[in-house]
N, C-alpha and C positions, 0 to 999 in steps of 0.2 A: 869082384866089386863092381865092374861095369854091368854085368847082368843084374845085380841086386838094385843098382840105381835105375837100370831100365824097367825092372819090375815095378819099382816104386813110382816112376813116372806115368807107367800105364795105369796103375791103380788109381792114382791121383786124377788122371784124366777121365777115367771112367766115372769116378765120383762126381766130378764137376759136371759131366754131361748129365748124370743122373739128376742132380740137384737143379741144374738149369732147365730141365723139362718138367719139373714139379708143377709150375704154373699152367703148363700146357695140359696137364692130366688132372687139373683141379676138378673136383666133383661138384655138381649141382646139389643144392640142399634146400629143402623147404624152410629152413631156419636161417637162411643167409642173411636177411636183413633184421633179424630179431634184436640185435644190439645196435646196429649202425643207423636203422630207420624203422624203429618199432611201429610206426604209424602207416607205413607204406601200404600194406594190404587193406586196411580199413578206408584208407584214403581212396584207393583205387576202386574198390567195391562201391563205395558211395557214389563216386563220379560215374561209373559204368551203369549202376542202378538208375540214376538219374537220366542218363542218355537213353536207356532203353525204355524208361517210362515215357519220355517225350516222343520216341518213335520206336514201335515194336520191332521194326525190321532191322534196327540197329544191332540187335543180338546177333542175327545171321551174318551181318557185315563184319563184326568184330571177330567171329569164329573164323570166317573166311580169311580175313586178314593174317591171322596167326598161321593158317594153313599155307597160304601164299608166301609168307615170310619164310617158314621152316622148309619148303620145298625147294628153295633157291639158295644155294650156299649155306644152309643151315639156319637155325633160329637165332638170327643176328641182328634183326631190325633193319636189314638192308632194304626191305620194301618200302620203308618210310622215307628213304632219301630222295630229294628233288634232283633232277638233271643239273648238271653244271657244264661249263664250257669244256671240260675235260672228261665227262663221265656221263653216259646215257644210262640211267638207272632203270628200275623195274616198273614204275608207275605207268609207263606207257607201252608196256609189253602187250602181246596179242590178247592175253587173257585178263589184263588189268585195266587198260585204257577205257575210260568212261564206264568203269564197272565196279572196280575195287573201291570200297568206301570205309569210313571210320577214322580217316587220318585226323580229322579235327578233334575227334573224341579223345584219341591218343595224346594229341598235343595239349589238350585241356587237362588231361590226367597228369601228364608229364610236368605241366606248370605247377599244378597243385602239390605234386610230390616234391618238386624242386624247392617250393617255398618252405617245406618242412625239413628236407634233408638234401641240401645242395650237393650235386655231384656224386650221389650215392647209388640211386636206383637207375638201371639202364633202360632204355626204350624197349629193348628185346624182351626183358622181363615183364614190363608193363603190358606188352601186347599179349604175352602168354597168360598173364593173370587176367587180363580184361576178357580173353576168350572164355576162361572158366567161369567168370562172374556174369558174363553175358548169357551163357548157357543156363546158369542157376536162375537168373532173372526171368526166364520163360519157362520155368518149371522143368528144366533139363537137368541132367546129371551134373554133379560136382565132383571134383577131384583135387588131390594135393598136388600143387604146382611146385616143382623143383626150381630153385632160383640161383642166381650167380652168373647168368649170361652177360656178356659184354656186347657193345655195339660195333658194327663193322664200320670200316673206313671207306668201303666201296659198295657199289650195286652194280648189276649188269642186266641190260634188257636182253641181251643174247641169251644169258643163263636162264632168265626167266621164260623166254620162249621155249627153250629146250626142255625145262623141267617141270613146268606147270601141265597138269592134265587138260585136255580140250573137250569141249561138248560133243565132238565127233568121234572121240576115241572108241575103239572096240574094247571088249573085255580082255582080250589078249594084250592089248597095248596098255590098257590101265594096270593089269596085273604085272606086266614088266616094269612099268614106271614106278609103281609102289614097291616092287621087290628091290629096285635099285636103292630105294630109301630104307630098306630093311623092314618094309611093312608087308604083311601077308595079305591074302585075299579076305580074311575075316577083318582085318584093319581097314581094308579097302571099302567093304560093305558097310561096316560100322561108321567110318567117317563120311562116307556119302550119305548116310542117315541125317546128317546135319542139313540136309535138303528138305527136312520136315518143317523148316522155317525159312523164310527168305523168298526172294523174287528173282526172276531172270528176265533179261531183255529179249524182245522178239528176235532180234538178230541171232540169238543162240539156238532158238528152236524153229526158226521159219522152215527150214528144209524139212524137219519132221512133221510139222503139222499140216504141210502141203504135199506130202509124200504119197498118200493113200496106201501107205505100207501095211503089212499084216500085223505089225506089232504095235499099233496105236489104235485105240478106241475111236471109231468114226465120230461119235458125237463130241468126244473130248477134243479131238482135232478140230471139228467144225467150230466150236466155241472159241477156241484159241485163234483159229484163222480168221473167222468172220466177225465175231462179236468184240474182240480185243481192239482193233484187228491187227492181224499179222499176215498179210497177204503174200503172195508169191512174187508181186512186182517189185519188192524191195522197199516198200514204204513202211513206216512204223517201227523203224529200228529200235527206238528207244521205249516203246510200249512195254509195260511190265505185266507179267503173270506170275502167280504164286507158284512155287516149285512143288508145294503140297496143296492140291486142290481141295482137300478135304478139311484139314485143320491147318491153315497157313500161318497161324501165330502161335501155335502150341507145339512144344517139343515132344512129340510122342512117336509112335510106330505107324502111324497112317501112311507115311511115305511108301513104306514097304507093301501095304495093301494096294496102293495105287499101282505099283509096279506089277503086281499079279493081275490087275485089272486093266493092264495096258495103258495106264495113265501116267507114266513117267514123262515129265515135260522134256527134259533132254535126252538125246540119244544115248549119252553116256550114263544116264540113270537107268534107262530101260534095259540096257545090256546086262545089267546085274540079275534081271530075271528074264532070260531068253533061252532057256533050255540048256544053259551051261553050268559050269562047276560052282557057281555062287548061289544057284537057285535055292539049294538046301539051307543056306545061311539066311537068306530072305525069308524063307517060310518059318525058320527057327524064331527069327525076330518078330513075326507076326503072331506066333503062338504065345510068346513070352517077351513082353516089352521089357522086363527086368533084365533079361540077358542082353538085349540091345543096349540098354543104358549102361550096364557094367561094361560091356565090350567097347562102347563109345569112350567112356572115361579112359579105360585101359589104352586105347589107341591114341587118344590126345596126349597122355603121358608119354607114350613111346614116341610119338612124333615131336614132341617138345625136347626130346634128347638128340635130335638131329644136329650134329656138328655145331654145338654151341662154341663161342669164343669165351675163354675163361682166363683167369689169372691175369697176366699182363698183356694178353692179346687184345686187340681193338682198343675201345675207349668206353667212357660213360659220356653220351652226349649231353649237352646242356639243353638243346631242343632236338627233336627227333627227325626233323626234315634235313638237317645239314650236319656236317661233321664239325667238331669244334675247331 
């Protein structure tokens, strides 16, 4: 009798644990808001399209915002949180301070969505959708965004410093970092291709254009060093240069041609074509831009799956820069 009761207790315990974990294992779905907020996707698309129309560079900023969100404790909107007296968030981390943009666009989108469907659509999902719509707005690829993420209650500058790639990274360091996020070298090269649009600050490429190194075209270095300017003396930190010198406002494969011609603006760009294991991927993307576009879309979906909060985890923020 005792053994039978013991077996029953164990079985019930296992059942309770199984059901209690169901929210933790909830799957993202592209139809997540179809019933609860059917106007969400069209509202977000309209707002993002308007923002990119006002400033073409915003497309790159919104794609980068999604990337920087997902690489730090998963795609949970943590990058959007302001610092508080008890929390130092991600906005002022090494790779985000005075650099990461698009927060005002996300807040505007959130306000519009909240007016239609209060408390339904997460900031994390808005960031993910905005990245897709920003790409499409500049003739880049589109993809199906899986939805159902919830918003984090915390953010961490330390985690951002540890998990975001740096402009000085070697190919080995980048490969290792991406591998830790379950992303391979093809994902690395494809996602780096987002640098076909956008700009970088002198601070991030000063050492490269002043180096006289063999992996940078001398005239390209001179124009960035002297004409921008971005001198070695440390002045001009905020001066901007396009990441793609050829077609800076169009999503295409010119970025990869630039690498072959030693015109990668950042050191972390040029290492993708430096006699290493990713050279063949760069060459493939040059030969066939459709492969690049397809791989970029697939890598964005894959990145969007990084450790989302689902079910009862986290919350749905009312505004994106503070917890409820």
